[in-house]
C-alpha positions, 0 to 999 in steps of 0.5 A: 289305460284310458277307455273310450266308450262308443257313446262318447265317440258318437257324441264327440264326432257329432259335435265335431261334425256340427262345429264344422258345418257351422263354420262352413255355414258361417263362411258361406254366409260371409261369401254371400254378403261379402262381409266378414262382420255380419253381426256383433258376435262376429267381432264386438270391437270391430262392430263398435268401430263400424257403427262409429264409421257408419254414423260419420258417413251418415253425417256426411250424407246429410251434409251433402243433402243440405248442400244440394238443397242450399245450392238449388235454393241459392241458384233459384234466388240468383236466377230471380235476382237476375230477372230483378236486375233486368227489370231495374235496368229497363226502368233506368233506361226509361228514366233516362228516356223520360229525362230527354227534353224532347218528351211530350205528355203523350210519350211520358204517359207511354213510359208511365204505363210501362213503369207501372207494369215493371212495378208489378213485375218487380213485385212478382219477383219479390214474391217468388216461390220455390218448388215446394211453394215456399217464398224465397224472400220472406226470411223464416216466414216462408209460408207468408207472402212477403210483399203486399200492396197497401194504400200507402205503398208496398209492405214487407210481411216477412222477417230478417232471419235467414235459413242456415244449413250445416254443410260440413263438420265445421261449416254452415251456409246461409241458404236464403235471403231476406226480402228486407235486405234486398228490396227494402233496406236500400239507401237513397241518393248516392248512398251517402246523401240525397239531393232534391229541390223544394217543390215551391221553387220558382226558378229553374235551378237543378242540383246534381246528385253530388258525391262525398269528397272528404270522408273525414269531414262528412257527417250524416246531417241534413243541409239546405242551400238557400238562395238569398238572391239569384246570385247568392246563397247560404248553407244551413245545417238543418240538423244543428240549426246553424248556418255554416256558409253565408253570402256565397256567390252563385256560379252555375255548374260550379262546385259547392263544397261543405261537410265533405260533399261536393254538389253543383247547381245549374240554371237560374234559381230565384230568391227564396229557392231551396235545395236540400242535401240530406243524409241518405235514408232507407227507401224500398225499391217499390217506392223508387218506382212509384215516385218515378211514376208520380213524376211522370204525371208532371206536365211542365208548363214553365221552366220551374215545372221542367226543373222539378221534373228533371230533378225528380228523374235525376233522383230516380236514376240515382235511386235505381242505381242504388237498388241495382248495386244492392242486387249486385251485392246480394248476387255476389254474396250468393255466388260466394256461398255457392263456391263455398258449397262446392268446396265443402262438397269436395272435402266431404266426398274425400272424407267419405271415401276415406271413411268408407275405405276404413270401414271396408278394411274392417268389415269386408271379406277377403274372398280368396282367403275365405274360399281357401278356408271354406275348402279346408273346412269342407275337406276336414268335415269330409275326413271326420265323416269318413273316419266316423263311418269306419269307426261306426262299422267296427264291432268286437264281434267282427274280430271273433 
């Protein structure tokens, strides 16, 4: 017969009570936190999975913070470029106004004063900063003022790098623009070639901006149209130093075609007058405005001077058009990136919800089940305590 000593019974009952109290405390803690897994020992495998899920959710949170920053920065850049667009549109209006034959030296001086103000305004926009004091258009050198005036024009002090931020697991976004690309790297003329007249011309001829009519035949070379008489001209390829057309008959406003381009000359050129058709070069927008300002200093004293002024103003309008197109292209790219950010945010939010749901399934507590379990453990503890009280009161002497 197995004997159970009083000491063993006391010890066994104390262990059972302590175990039940621990289990009750654990369930109460779970109910208090709402979590089934509160420490690694509650479920080592589940804990490892929760850590992985938390890291994934943390990455998405960082992606969303990057998205917010990128969207705000791009929005600020777009707002600034909208102002740049308005300034350039006004400059274009002033160029058209100045190109009117009714202008006088006094009215041109008034226009010049406004263009000078617009040049400073444009420079301010190019040096715009964000809320943290970083320059928007300096590339990666965002603590360096990107544009400064020098004795010869406006210098760019930034670089051509762009800020790239990761906004999802497999997608990055460019969150900044280089001032070089917006304000400096602009093709002059019509973007393919630029026309002008030699400032020594004695006639009143003016050449049109022109256009490329045959892309296959076009070469980015420099050409001269040289008048051998008031009614004839030659065309010379200055890049290769060869004549490509000779003894051509001049008809005012009639198309002149060569090298895949089409231009026309109006007025009455004189013998020796030269008109240039050069491949487009890079010209910053500040140079365009300064050239406009310089042209407004011309006070035409004769038809030749008037032709030079008209030619300069025509050139200004085409160069401003190129700058406007460059700003429009940049704003289009910004808008495309902002749409991409919106799309990534939707994807990230969906992924985050899925990860949170998975984590919830692993660690969250089933309150109904926990409360039932708590009541069961409390009932069991009461039963153990009641039984122990009865056993403790019994003694062999009580039976004598």
